[in-house]
C-alpha positions as CSV (number, residue, x, y, z in Angstrom):
1,M,137.7,80.3,117.1
2,P,136.3,76.8,116.3
3,S,135.9,74.1,118.9
4,S,138.8,71.7,119.3
5,R,136.3,69.0,118.3
6,T,135.1,70.7,115.1
7,W,137.3,68.3,113.1
8,L,135.7,65.3,114.8
9,L,132.1,66.4,114.1
10,N,132.9,66.9,110.5
11,A,134.8,63.6,110.2
12,L,131.9,61.7,111.8
13,A,129.4,63.4,109.4
14,T,131.6,62.2,106.5
15,V,131.5,58.7,107.9
16,V,127.7,58.6,108.2
17,L,127.1,60.3,104.8
18,W,129.6,58.2,102.9
19,G,128.5,55.0,104.7
20,I,125.0,55.4,103.5
21,W,126.2,56.5,100.0
22,G,128.5,53.5,99.7
23,A,125.7,51.1,100.6
24,F,123.4,52.4,97.9
25,S,125.8,53.8,95.3
26,G,125.2,51.0,92.8
27,L,121.4,51.2,92.7
28,S,120.8,53.7,89.9
29,P,123.2,51.9,87.4
30,Q,121.4,48.7,88.3
31,H,118.1,50.4,87.3
32,G,119.4,51.3,83.8
33,F,120.9,54.7,84.5
34,P,124.5,54.6,83.1
35,E,127.5,55.2,85.4
36,T,128.7,58.0,83.2
37,L,125.5,59.9,83.7
38,V,125.6,59.1,87.4
39,Y,128.9,61.0,87.4
40,C,127.2,64.0,85.7
41,V,124.5,64.0,88.4
42,W,127.1,63.8,91.2
43,A,128.9,66.8,89.7
44,L,125.7,68.8,89.7
45,T,125.0,67.9,93.3
46,M,128.3,69.5,94.3
47,V,127.0,72.9,93.2
48,P,124.4,73.8,95.9
49,P,126.8,73.0,98.9
50,A,129.5,75.0,97.1
51,L,127.3,78.0,96.7
52,I,126.0,77.8,100.3
53,V,129.5,77.8,101.8
54,L,130.8,80.5,99.5
55,A,127.8,82.7,100.5
56,Q,128.6,82.1,104.2
57,A,132.2,83.2,103.4
58,R,130.8,86.4,101.8
59,W,131.8,85.2,98.4
60,R,135.5,85.4,99.2
61,L,137.4,83.1,96.9
62,D,141.2,82.5,97.0
63,T,142.5,83.2,93.5
64,N,146.2,83.4,93.9
65,P,148.2,81.0,91.6
66,R,149.2,78.7,94.5
67,A,145.6,78.4,95.7
68,I,144.3,77.7,92.2
69,A,147.0,75.0,91.7
70,Y,146.1,73.3,95.0
71,G,142.4,73.6,94.4
72,L,142.6,72.1,90.9
73,T,144.9,69.3,92.1
74,V,142.5,68.3,94.9
75,G,139.5,68.6,92.6
76,L,141.0,66.6,89.7
77,L,142.1,63.8,92.0
78,G,138.7,63.6,93.6
79,A,136.6,63.9,90.4
80,G,138.9,61.5,88.5
81,G,138.5,59.0,91.3
82,Q,134.8,59.4,91.3
83,M,134.5,58.7,87.5
84,V,136.5,55.5,87.8
85,L,134.5,54.5,90.9
86,F,131.2,54.7,89.1
87,Y,132.5,52.3,86.5
88,A,133.9,50.0,89.3
89,V,130.6,49.7,91.1
90,T,128.9,48.4,88.0
91,R,131.5,45.7,87.6
92,G,132.1,44.5,91.1
93,P,130.4,44.3,94.6
94,A,130.4,47.6,96.5
95,Y,131.0,45.7,99.8
96,L,134.4,44.7,98.4
97,I,135.2,47.8,96.3
98,F,134.8,50.3,99.1
99,P,137.1,48.5,101.6
100,V,139.8,48.4,98.9
101,I,139.4,52.1,98.3
102,S,139.5,52.7,102.0
103,L,143.1,51.7,102.1
104,S,143.9,55.2,100.8
105,P,145.0,56.4,104.3
106,V,148.2,54.4,103.8
107,V,149.1,56.9,101.1
108,T,147.9,59.9,103.1
109,I,149.6,58.8,106.3
110,A,153.0,58.1,104.6
111,L,153.0,61.5,102.9
112,S,151.9,63.4,106.0
113,F,154.5,61.7,108.1
114,L,157.3,62.3,105.6
115,F,156.5,65.8,104.3
116,M,154.3,67.4,107.0
117,G,156.0,66.0,110.1
118,E,152.7,65.1,111.6
119,R,152.7,62.9,114.6
120,T,150.1,61.5,117.0
121,G,149.9,60.1,120.5
122,R,149.9,56.5,121.5
123,L,146.2,56.1,121.4
124,G,146.0,57.6,118.0
125,A,148.9,55.4,116.8
126,V,147.1,52.2,118.0
127,G,143.9,53.4,116.3
128,I,145.8,53.9,113.0
129,V,147.3,50.4,113.2
130,L,143.9,48.9,114.0
131,A,142.3,50.8,111.1
132,L,144.9,49.5,108.7
133,L,144.5,46.0,110.0
134,A,140.7,46.2,109.7
135,L,140.5,47.4,106.1
136,P,141.9,44.3,104.4
137,T,139.5,42.0,106.3
138,F,136.5,43.6,104.5
139,D,138.0,42.3,101.2
140,F,138.4,38.7,102.5
141,A,135.8,36.4,101.0
142,P,136.9,32.7,100.8
143,G,135.3,30.9,97.9
144,G,134.1,34.1,96.4
145,D,135.2,35.9,93.2
146,T,137.7,38.2,94.7
147,S,140.0,38.2,91.7
148,G,137.5,40.7,90.4
149,G,139.1,41.4,87.1
150,T,138.8,45.1,86.1
151,W,136.9,46.3,89.2
152,L,139.9,45.5,91.4
153,W,142.3,47.6,89.4
154,M,139.8,50.4,89.2
155,A,139.4,50.3,93.0
156,L,143.2,50.5,93.4
157,V,143.3,53.5,91.1
158,V,140.6,55.3,93.1
159,M,142.5,54.4,96.3
160,A,145.6,56.1,95.0
161,C,143.7,59.1,93.8
162,W,141.9,59.7,97.1
163,G,145.0,59.0,99.2
164,L,146.8,61.7,97.3
165,Q,143.8,64.0,97.4
166,A,143.6,63.8,101.2
167,Y,147.2,64.8,101.5
168,F,146.9,67.7,99.1
169,M,143.6,68.7,100.7
170,K,145.4,69.1,104.1
171,S,148.3,71.0,102.4
172,A,145.8,73.3,100.7
173,N,144.2,74.2,104.0
174,H,147.4,76.0,105.0
175,V,147.2,78.4,102.0
176,M,143.5,78.8,101.3
177,S,140.1,78.6,102.9
178,G,138.0,75.4,103.0
179,E,135.3,77.2,101.1
180,S,137.7,77.8,98.2
181,I,138.9,74.3,98.2
182,F,135.4,73.0,97.8
183,F,134.6,75.5,95.1
184,Y,137.6,74.3,93.0
185,M,136.5,70.7,93.7
186,T,133.1,71.5,92.3
187,V,134.6,73.3,89.2
188,T,136.8,70.4,88.3
189,G,134.0,68.0,88.8
190,L,131.8,70.0,86.3
191,A,134.8,70.3,83.9
192,L,134.8,66.5,83.5
193,V,131.1,66.3,82.7
194,P,131.7,66.6,78.9
195,V,134.1,63.7,79.1
196,A,131.5,61.6,80.9
197,L,128.9,62.5,78.3
198,T,131.3,61.6,75.5
199,L,131.8,58.1,77.1
200,T,128.0,57.6,77.5
201,D,126.5,55.1,75.0
202,F,123.2,56.9,74.2
203,S,122.3,54.1,71.8
204,R,121.4,52.0,74.8
205,A,118.0,52.4,76.5
206,I,118.4,54.8,79.4
207,N,116.1,55.0,82.4
208,Y,115.2,58.7,82.9
209,G,112.5,57.8,85.4
210,A,112.3,58.4,89.2
211,D,114.7,55.4,89.9
212,G,117.2,56.7,87.3
213,P,118.5,60.3,87.6
214,W,116.4,61.2,90.6
215,L,117.5,58.2,92.6
216,A,121.1,59.0,91.6
217,A,120.7,62.6,92.8
218,G,119.3,61.5,96.1
219,I,122.3,59.2,96.6
220,Q,125.0,61.4,95.2
221,V,124.0,64.4,97.3
222,L,125.1,62.4,100.3
223,N,128.5,62.1,98.6
224,A,128.7,65.8,97.9
225,I,127.8,66.9,101.5
226,G,130.2,64.3,102.8
227,A,133.0,65.7,100.6
228,L,132.3,69.2,102.1
229,T,132.4,68.0,105.7
230,L,135.7,66.1,104.9
231,V,137.3,69.4,103.7
232,F,136.5,71.0,107.1
233,A,137.6,67.8,109.0
234,F,141.0,68.2,107.3
235,R,141.0,72.0,107.9
236,Y,140.8,71.6,111.7
237,G,142.3,68.1,112.2
238,K,145.5,66.2,111.5
239,A,145.6,64.3,108.2
240,I,147.3,61.4,109.9
241,I,144.1,61.1,112.2
242,V,141.3,62.3,109.9
243,A,142.2,60.0,107.0
244,P,142.1,56.7,108.9
245,L,139.0,57.7,110.9
246,T,136.9,58.6,107.8
247,N,138.3,55.8,105.6
248,A,137.8,53.1,108.3
249,G,134.5,54.5,109.5
250,A,132.8,54.8,106.2
251,P,133.2,51.1,105.2
252,L,132.1,50.2,108.7
253,A,128.9,52.2,108.3
254,T,128.4,50.7,104.8
255,A,128.8,47.2,106.3
256,I,126.3,47.9,109.1
257,I,123.8,49.4,106.7
258,S,124.1,46.4,104.3
259,L,123.5,44.1,107.3
260,V,120.4,45.9,108.5
261,A,118.8,47.4,105.4
262,L,120.0,45.2,102.6
263,G,119.9,41.9,104.4
264,V,123.6,41.1,103.8
265,M,125.3,39.1,106.5
266,P,129.1,39.6,106.7
267,G,131.2,36.5,107.2
268,S,133.2,35.9,110.3
269,I,136.4,37.6,109.0
270,K,134.4,40.7,108.0
271,L,132.8,40.7,111.5
272,V,136.3,40.8,113.0
273,G,137.1,43.7,110.6
274,I,134.0,45.6,111.8
275,G,135.1,45.2,115.4
276,L,138.6,46.4,114.6
277,A,137.3,49.3,112.7
278,L,134.9,50.3,115.5
279,A,137.8,50.2,118.0
280,A,140.0,52.2,115.7
281,S,137.4,54.8,115.2
282,L,136.9,55.3,118.9
283,M,140.6,55.5,119.5
284,L,141.1,58.1,116.8
285,A,138.1,60.1,117.9
286,F,139.3,60.3,121.5
287,E,143.0,60.9,120.8
288,P,143.8,64.0,123.0
289,D,146.5,65.2,120.6
290,S,144.4,65.0,117.5
291,V,144.4,68.7,117.0
292,D,147.1,71.2,117.5
293,D,146.7,74.9,118.1
294,E,149.1,75.8,115.3
295,E,146.8,74.3,112.7
296,I,143.7,76.0,114.1
297,A,145.6,79.3,114.2
298,S,146.8,78.9,110.6
299,E,143.2,78.9,109.5
300,A,142.2,82.1,111.3
301,F,142.7,84.1,108.1
302,A,139.6,82.4,106.7
303,S,137.4,84.2,109.2
304,Q,139.1,87.6,108.9
């Protein structure tokens, strides 16, 4: 039986991995490697983790109709959001786009509350409120270009996709193994590669050097592994807790990395947001009722 904090370890791994990925996600397009090809590279980086976890599960794959439907839904929402995101980061600043996307827990929390009956204790409830208060502050930039044009609408689309994905990911964990969920996520990601290739303008000069596809691969593998740890965070934890923790924590990590590594100094409002997000993450992490025995028991079939 997994530790009661297995969900937390996986959630924190997602925060760190996605935080680093978010800070550097726009580098390869800036070096002349198109965002559509970045998507193709991301889809390929999903393959090794998928094979590793399937091997650990002795190649057991859930293939009943319900599992396939859940797996494809989770995968299409995630992959579709990724494709839109790669366009967004070439049209707007990542330090504004990712906080907009990180509002996705609003969707997940509402659906989990209404349809799963998930509840949390007082500490977790305060953490959720602080996380939701923190997220908009990252997008506050007085005097800057925050109207954004198309990038803002793209970020909102990704936010909706990933909020829905988190809800269906948690639902899927009741009927199939985490390894199977990630496998279907990988399959759907690869299925959209021909679409990305069709949208690529090959008449433009494309950088195929080390700072093109190889740089993209190094960055996107962080995304892929983070997606895997997120699956297992939802497997063992409550969606109403996991979603705010990961979606508040990742922008927090991105902001810190930007501050230290990229020399970007957040304004006073963003610094307040960082403080709120840190407090929220701590409260969500130490919420005593963040895991219930029924959810852990419901996954016991995966190890049988």
